ZAMARGU-4260 file (C-alpha; in steps of 0.2 Angstrom, whole numbers, plus 5000, padded with zeros to 4 digits):
<rodrens>
0) 5000/5000/5000 | 5015/5011/4997 | 5006/5021/4983 | 4991/5023/4994 | 5000/5029/5009
5) 5009/5043/4999 | 4992/5050/4993 | 4985/5050/5010 | 4981/5067/5018 | 4992/5067/5034
10) 4979/5078/5043 | 4963/5070/5038 | 4969/5053/5032 | 4959/5055/5016 | 4964/5050/4998
15) 4957/5060/4984 | 4950/5053/4968 | 4946/5061/4952 | 4932/5053/4941 | 4928/5057/4923
20) 4910/5052/4918 | 4895/5056/4906 | 4877/5056/4907 | 4861/5058/4897 | 4852/5072/4907
25) 4835/5069/4900 | 4828/5059/4915 | 4837/5069/4928 | 4832/5084/4938 | 4849/5091/4936
30) 4865/5088/4946 | 4861/5093/4964 | 4854/5081/4976 | 4836/5084/4980 | 4824/5074/4991
35) 4811/5065/4980 | 4819/5068/4964 | 4832/5058/4953 | 4848/5068/4951 | 4865/5064/4945
40) 4873/5069/4962 | 4860/5058/4971 | 4863/5043/4960 | 4882/5044/4962 | 4881/5046/4981
45) 4869/5031/4982 | 4882/5021/4973 | 4896/5027/4984 | 4886/5023/5000 | 4883/5005/4994
50) 4901/5003/4991 | 4909/5012/5005 | 4895/5014/5018 | 4886/5030/5024 | 4897/5045/5025
55) 4893/5061/5035 | 4901/5073/5023 | 4895/5064/5007 | 4913/5059/5003 | 4917/5078/4999
60) 4909/5074/4982 | 4912/5090/4972 | 4908/5093/4954 | 4917/5104/4941 | 4901/5112/4935
65) 4883/5109/4940 | 4871/5106/4926 | 4853/5110/4926 | 4838/5098/4923 | 4839/5090/4906
70) 4857/5095/4902 | 4869/5081/4896 | 4887/5079/4899 | 4900/5070/4889 | 4915/5073/4901
75) 4910/5079/4918 | 4922/5078/4932 | 4921/5076/4951 | 4932/5073/4965 | 4928/5063/4981
80) 4938/5058/4996 | 4940/5041/5004 | 4948/5036/5020 | 4958/5019/5022 | 4944/5011/5032
85) 4932/5015/5018 | 4944/5008/5005 | 4946/4992/5015 | 4928/4988/5011 | 4933/4983/4994
90) 4943/4969/5000 | 4957/4962/4989 | 4950/4974/4975 | 4956/4988/4985 | 4974/4984/4982
95) 4986/4996/4973 | 4985/4994/4955 | 4967/4988/4954 | 4959/5000/4966 | 4955/5014/4953
100) 4947/5002/4941 | 4938/4993/4955 | 4929/5009/4960 | 4925/5013/4942 | 4917/4996/4939
105) 4908/4995/4956 | 4900/5012/4952 | 4895/5007/4935 | 4887/4991/4941 | 4876/5001/4953
110) 4870/5016/4942 | 4858/5015/4927 | 4864/5015/4909 | 4861/5034/4907 | 4876/5037/4918
115) 4893/5030/4914 | 4910/5032/4923 | 4924/5032/4911 | 4939/5033/4924 | 4943/5034/4942
120) 4961/5039/4946 | 4971/5046/4961 | 4969/5064/4960 | 4985/5074/4958 | 4991/5084/4973
125) 4981/5100/4974 | 4967/5095/4963 | 4950/5102/4966 | 4937/5097/4953 | 4929/5114/4953
130) 4942/5127/4957 | 4956/5120/4948 | 4947/5121/4932 | 4953/5134/4919 | 4939/5132/4906
135) 4923/5124/4902 | 4917/5119/4885 | 4899/5117/4880 | 4890/5111/4864 | 4872/5115/4858
140) 4864/5106/4844 | 4850/5113/4833 | 4840/5105/4819 | 4834/5120/4810 | 4824/5122/4794
145) 4838/5116/4783 | 4842/5101/4794 | 4834/5083/4795 | 4825/5080/4811 | 4833/5064/4817
150) 4822/5055/4830 | 4838/5046/4836 | 4846/5062/4841 | 4830/5071/4847 | 4835/5069/4866
155) 4850/5080/4863 | 4845/5092/4849 | 4833/5107/4848 | 4821/5107/4834 | 4817/5123/4826
160) 4807/5128/4810 | 4816/5142/4802 | 4833/5141/4793 | 4847/5150/4802 | 4860/5162/4795
165) 4876/5156/4802 | 4887/5170/4796 | 4877/5183/4806 | 4877/5171/4821 | 4896/5170/4820
170) 4898/5188/4818 | 4887/5191/4833 | 4896/5178/4844 | 4913/5186/4840 | 4907/5202/4847
175) 4904/5194/4864 | 4922/5188/4866 | 4932/5193/4881 | 4929/5198/4899 | 4912/5205/4902
180) 4898/5206/4915 | 4886/5194/4907 | 4872/5199/4919 | 4860/5201/4904 | 4862/5183/4900
185) 4862/5175/4917 | 4849/5170/4930 | 4854/5180/4945 | 4859/5171/4961 | 4862/5180/4978
190) 4881/5185/4980 | 4885/5176/4963 | 4896/5185/4951 | 4891/5186/4933 | 4908/5192/4926
195) 4915/5179/4914 | 4928/5177/4900 | 4920/5170/4884 | 4935/5164/4875 | 4928/5155/4859
200) 4912/5152/4850 | 4911/5141/4835 | 4895/5139/4824 | 4895/5126/4810 | 4883/5116/4800
205) 4888/5097/4799 | 4883/5089/4783 | 4888/5072/4790 | 4876/5074/4805 | 4860/5078/4794
210) 4865/5096/4792 | 4863/5100/4811 | 4869/5117/4817 | 4882/5114/4831 | 4887/5129/4842
215) 4902/5126/4854 | 4906/5139/4868 | 4921/5140/4879 | 4924/5151/4894 | 4933/5151/4911
220) 4916/5147/4918 | 4897/5150/4914 | 4885/5158/4926 | 4867/5150/4928 | 4858/5149/4911
225) 4872/5159/4902 | 4875/5146/4888 | 4856/5144/4884 | 4853/5163/4885 | 4867/5166/4873
230) 4861/5153/4861 | 4844/5160/4862 | 4851/5177/4856 | 4861/5169/4842 | 4845/5160/4836
235) 4836/5176/4836 | 4850/5184/4825 | 4850/5168/4814 | 4832/5169/4811 | 4832/5188/4807
240) 4822/5193/4823 | 4837/5202/4830 | 4854/5210/4825 | 4871/5210/4831 | 4869/5228/4838
245) 4853/5222/4847 | 4863/5208/4856 | 4878/5220/4860 | 4865/5233/4867 | 4858/5219/4878
250) 4875/5214/4884 | 4880/5232/4889 | 4864/5235/4897 | 4867/5222/4911 | 4848/5220/4912
255) 4838/5203/4909 | 4822/5213/4906 | 4817/5208/4888 | 4831/5196/4887 | 4831/5183/4873
260) 4823/5166/4876 | 4833/5154/4887 | 4832/5139/4875 | 4828/5121/4880 | 4841/5111/4890
265) 4839/5096/4878 | 4851/5103/4865 | 4865/5107/4878 | 4880/5095/4882 | 4895/5099/4894
270) 4909/5093/4883 | 4925/5096/4893 | 4933/5103/4908 | 4950/5110/4906 | 4964/5109/4919
275) 4982/5116/4920 | 4997/5105/4922 | 4998/5096/4939 | 5011/5107/4946 | 4999/5122/4944
280) 4982/5114/4951 | 4984/5120/4969 | 4989/5138/4963 | 4974/5139/4951 | 4962/5133/4965
285) 4968/5146/4976 | 4967/5159/4963 | 4949/5154/4958 | 4943/5154/4976 | 4950/5172/4979
290) 4941/5178/4963 | 4925/5170/4968 | 4925/5172/4987 | 4908/5181/4986 | 4900/5169/4974
295) 4887/5156/4977 | 4897/5139/4977 | 4884/5133/4964 | 4884/5147/4952 | 4890/5137/4937
300) 4879/5134/4921 | 4867/5128/4916
</rodrens>
């Protein structure tokens, strides 16, 4: 157990693990555990409790970015902490070398098929799933008037009737790049900041996917409903119901009054959480905490 001992927190005797997983959000009431509702967090905690027993602090389970009801994830990230006593419950499967795979396989055997854990690994020193992240990337799929409405993809694609003008949409998206107060595109939460850095937005029609329009957005983080609000504004531009100047005016106003429609969650997927190299994980976590010390801990999209 040499490897395990090296990873133990000497104060709390905890070993941190990082998990990469995916889910189809259609049948979930979002990420956060809620009594009487099926949620992603609730499902994972149930599995962890079956494997390791009840835990007063819920294993310190922390997600990189909360998702709202109906939102999907391709590569979501969490961390959770286990003590040696909990790990011993795995018996011989808790031995170094097979421990990580054993935890992954046990979780997958207990959750339904709309959640799948891809990997569980020892977390690098200083890793914190939420605060160590340096960017999040989301994708939104739209089958507009020029696309084929594929029923196989209907659970993760918004269906609209009018053709979209992608050139106008991309020009508008470019105007939103940079560090801004996105209050006009975010659902307000007490003490939560709405200042974000939007780093990239790409919009393309994919002939190999029945001409579906795919919008991908990358930012340091997204406040609540920010992705779906921006997509709603871009759709309005693409359909000719708004102009780039209208969207910029809305951004600069900082006011949600008369804001563009927050589109359905069904077309939204969290694609990726980005992290710095291992040596900078703790530094990034401390920096993010300093910048967000007044923010609600659950202010991430969507």
